[in-house]
mmCIF file of the C-alpha atoms, coordinates in Angstrom:
data_MODEL
# 
_entry.id   MODEL 
# 
loop_
_atom_site.group_PDB 
_atom_site.id 
_atom_site.type_symbol 
_atom_site.label_atom_id 
_atom_site.label_alt_id 
_atom_site.label_comp_id 
_atom_site.label_asym_id 
_atom_site.label_entity_id 
_atom_site.label_seq_id 
_atom_site.pdbx_PDB_ins_code 
_atom_site.Cartn_x 
_atom_site.Cartn_y 
_atom_site.Cartn_z 
_atom_site.occupancy 
_atom_site.B_iso_or_equiv 
_atom_site.pdbx_formal_charge 
_atom_site.auth_seq_id 
_atom_site.auth_comp_id 
_atom_site.auth_asym_id 
_atom_site.auth_atom_id 
_atom_site.pdbx_PDB_model_num 
ATOM 1  C CA . MET A 1 1  ? -3.594  -20.654 -7.977  1.00 0.00 ? 1  MET A CA 1 
ATOM 2  C CA . ALA A 1 2  ? -3.249  -17.632 -5.731  1.00 0.00 ? 2  ALA A CA 1 
ATOM 3  C CA . ALA A 1 3  ? -5.287  -14.472 -5.304  1.00 0.00 ? 3  ALA A CA 1 
ATOM 4  C CA . ASP A 1 4  ? -4.533  -10.766 -5.129  1.00 0.00 ? 4  ASP A CA 1 
ATOM 5  C CA . ILE A 1 5  ? -6.822  -9.074  -2.620  1.00 0.00 ? 5  ILE A CA 1 
ATOM 6  C CA . ALA A 1 6  ? -6.796  -5.567  -1.143  1.00 0.00 ? 6  ALA A CA 1 
ATOM 7  C CA . VAL A 1 7  ? -8.790  -4.467  1.891   1.00 0.00 ? 7  VAL A CA 1 
ATOM 8  C CA . TRP A 1 8  ? -9.363  -0.781  2.643   1.00 0.00 ? 8  TRP A CA 1 
ATOM 9  C CA . PRO A 1 9  ? -10.981 0.719   5.687   1.00 0.00 ? 9  PRO A CA 1 
ATOM 10 C CA . ALA A 1 10 ? -14.481 1.897   4.760   1.00 0.00 ? 10 ALA A CA 1 
ATOM 11 C CA . ASP A 1 11 ? -16.025 2.974   8.063   1.00 0.00 ? 11 ASP A CA 1 
ATOM 12 C CA . ASP A 1 12 ? -16.270 6.598   6.843   1.00 0.00 ? 12 ASP A CA 1 
ATOM 13 C CA . LEU A 1 13 ? -17.927 5.746   3.529   1.00 0.00 ? 13 LEU A CA 1 
ATOM 14 C CA . VAL A 1 14 ? -21.355 4.709   4.790   1.00 0.00 ? 14 VAL A CA 1 
ATOM 15 C CA . ASP A 1 15 ? -23.072 7.691   3.159   1.00 0.00 ? 15 ASP A CA 1 
ATOM 16 C CA . ILE A 1 16 ? -22.016 6.618   -0.393  1.00 0.00 ? 16 ILE A CA 1 
ATOM 17 C CA . ALA A 1 17 ? -24.251 3.866   -1.751  1.00 0.00 ? 17 ALA A CA 1 
ATOM 18 C CA . ASP A 1 18 ? -21.787 2.318   -4.263  1.00 0.00 ? 18 ASP A CA 1 
ATOM 19 C CA . PRO A 1 19 ? -18.661 0.922   -2.508  1.00 0.00 ? 19 PRO A CA 1 
ATOM 20 C CA . VAL A 1 20 ? -16.466 1.104   -5.618  1.00 0.00 ? 20 VAL A CA 1 
ATOM 21 C CA . THR A 1 21 ? -17.430 4.727   -6.212  1.00 0.00 ? 21 THR A CA 1 
ATOM 22 C CA . ALA A 1 22 ? -16.704 5.407   -2.526  1.00 0.00 ? 22 ALA A CA 1 
ATOM 23 C CA . LEU A 1 23 ? -13.207 4.020   -2.822  1.00 0.00 ? 23 LEU A CA 1 
ATOM 24 C CA . VAL A 1 24 ? -12.458 5.956   -5.999  1.00 0.00 ? 24 VAL A CA 1 
ATOM 25 C CA . LEU A 1 25 ? -14.048 9.241   -5.095  1.00 0.00 ? 25 LEU A CA 1 
ATOM 26 C CA . GLY A 1 26 ? -13.936 9.098   -1.271  1.00 0.00 ? 26 GLY A CA 1 
ATOM 27 C CA . PRO A 1 27 ? -11.193 10.434  0.935   1.00 0.00 ? 27 PRO A CA 1 
ATOM 28 C CA . ASP A 1 28 ? -7.596  9.354   0.406   1.00 0.00 ? 28 ASP A CA 1 
ATOM 29 C CA . ARG A 1 29 ? -6.736  6.167   2.308   1.00 0.00 ? 29 ARG A CA 1 
ATOM 30 C CA . ARG A 1 30 ? -4.014  3.497   2.604   1.00 0.00 ? 30 ARG A CA 1 
ATOM 31 C CA . VAL A 1 31 ? -4.714  -0.184  2.080   1.00 0.00 ? 31 VAL A CA 1 
ATOM 32 C CA . ARG A 1 32 ? -5.227  -1.971  5.385   1.00 0.00 ? 32 ARG A CA 1 
ATOM 33 C CA . HIS A 1 33 ? -4.418  -5.517  4.226   1.00 0.00 ? 33 HIS A CA 1 
ATOM 34 C CA . LEU A 1 34 ? -2.942  -6.655  0.906   1.00 0.00 ? 34 LEU A CA 1 
ATOM 35 C CA . PHE A 1 35 ? -2.388  -10.124 -0.491  1.00 0.00 ? 35 PHE A CA 1 
ATOM 36 C CA . VAL A 1 36 ? -0.309  -10.527 -3.631  1.00 0.00 ? 36 VAL A CA 1 
ATOM 37 C CA . GLY A 1 37 ? -0.080  -13.946 -5.215  1.00 0.00 ? 37 GLY A CA 1 
ATOM 38 C CA . GLY A 1 38 ? -1.675  -15.300 -2.075  1.00 0.00 ? 38 GLY A CA 1 
ATOM 39 C CA . ARG A 1 39 ? 1.056   -13.836 0.099   1.00 0.00 ? 39 ARG A CA 1 
ATOM 40 C CA . HIS A 1 40 ? 0.225   -11.345 2.868   1.00 0.00 ? 40 HIS A CA 1 
ATOM 41 C CA . THR A 1 41 ? 2.331   -8.236  1.944   1.00 0.00 ? 41 THR A CA 1 
ATOM 42 C CA . VAL A 1 42 ? 0.621   -5.494  4.011   1.00 0.00 ? 42 VAL A CA 1 
ATOM 43 C CA . ALA A 1 43 ? -0.906  -6.069  7.461   1.00 0.00 ? 43 ALA A CA 1 
ATOM 44 C CA . ASP A 1 44 ? -2.716  -3.342  9.376   1.00 0.00 ? 44 ASP A CA 1 
ATOM 45 C CA . GLY A 1 45 ? -1.262  -0.776  6.925   1.00 0.00 ? 45 GLY A CA 1 
ATOM 46 C CA . ALA A 1 46 ? 2.361   -1.869  7.474   1.00 0.00 ? 46 ALA A CA 1 
ATOM 47 C CA . LEU A 1 47 ? 4.460   -3.308  4.690   1.00 0.00 ? 47 LEU A CA 1 
ATOM 48 C CA . LEU A 1 48 ? 5.691   -6.826  5.597   1.00 0.00 ? 48 LEU A CA 1 
ATOM 49 C CA . GLY A 1 49 ? 9.094   -8.267  4.683   1.00 0.00 ? 49 GLY A CA 1 
ATOM 50 C CA . LEU A 1 50 ? 10.837  -4.916  3.944   1.00 0.00 ? 50 LEU A CA 1 
ATOM 51 C CA . ASP A 1 51 ? 13.050  -2.796  6.152   1.00 0.00 ? 51 ASP A CA 1 
ATOM 52 C CA . VAL A 1 52 ? 11.706  0.604   4.997   1.00 0.00 ? 52 VAL A CA 1 
ATOM 53 C CA . ALA A 1 53 ? 14.597  2.536   6.702   1.00 0.00 ? 53 ALA A CA 1 
ATOM 54 C CA . ALA A 1 54 ? 17.173  0.373   4.903   1.00 0.00 ? 54 ALA A CA 1 
ATOM 55 C CA . ALA A 1 55 ? 15.285  0.856   1.598   1.00 0.00 ? 55 ALA A CA 1 
ATOM 56 C CA . HIS A 1 56 ? 15.358  4.635   2.068   1.00 0.00 ? 56 HIS A CA 1 
ATOM 57 C CA . ARG A 1 57 ? 19.110  4.528   2.765   1.00 0.00 ? 57 ARG A CA 1 
ATOM 58 C CA . GLU A 1 58 ? 19.718  2.436   -0.344  1.00 0.00 ? 58 GLU A CA 1 
ATOM 59 C CA . LEU A 1 59 ? 17.577  4.807   -2.434  1.00 0.00 ? 59 LEU A CA 1 
ATOM 60 C CA . ALA A 1 60 ? 19.534  7.806   -1.142  1.00 0.00 ? 60 ALA A CA 1 
ATOM 61 C CA . ARG A 1 61 ? 22.790  6.071   -1.934  1.00 0.00 ? 61 ARG A CA 1 
ATOM 62 C CA . ARG A 1 62 ? 21.725  5.257   -5.451  1.00 0.00 ? 62 ARG A CA 1 
ATOM 63 C CA . ALA A 1 63 ? 20.304  8.726   -6.068  1.00 0.00 ? 63 ALA A CA 1 
ATOM 64 C CA . ALA A 1 64 ? 23.538  10.300  -4.934  1.00 0.00 ? 64 ALA A CA 1 
ATOM 65 C CA . ARG A 1 65 ? 25.521  8.033   -7.248  1.00 0.00 ? 65 ARG A CA 1 
ATOM 66 C CA . LEU A 1 66 ? 23.291  9.023   -10.210 1.00 0.00 ? 66 LEU A CA 1 
ATOM 67 C CA . HIS A 1 67 ? 23.618  12.675  -9.304  1.00 0.00 ? 67 HIS A CA 1 
ATOM 68 C CA . ASP A 1 68 ? 27.407  12.425  -9.143  1.00 0.00 ? 68 ASP A CA 1 
ATOM 69 C CA . ALA A 1 69 ? 27.704  10.562  -12.491 1.00 0.00 ? 69 ALA A CA 1 
# 
């Protein structure tokens, strides 16, 4: 069995009593740490195990191919 856990920074939410309400209604924020299926996928806000620049290039290539079709 493995867990999915997300950790958000909350240092600026101290004036909101309910932490869930604070996350939903508070300022926009990125997840700090994320575990999916027990595997660490985001650390200190950075996606692990993916070359983002390569993913952007591949997306652009596929989008151009769709546009040209």
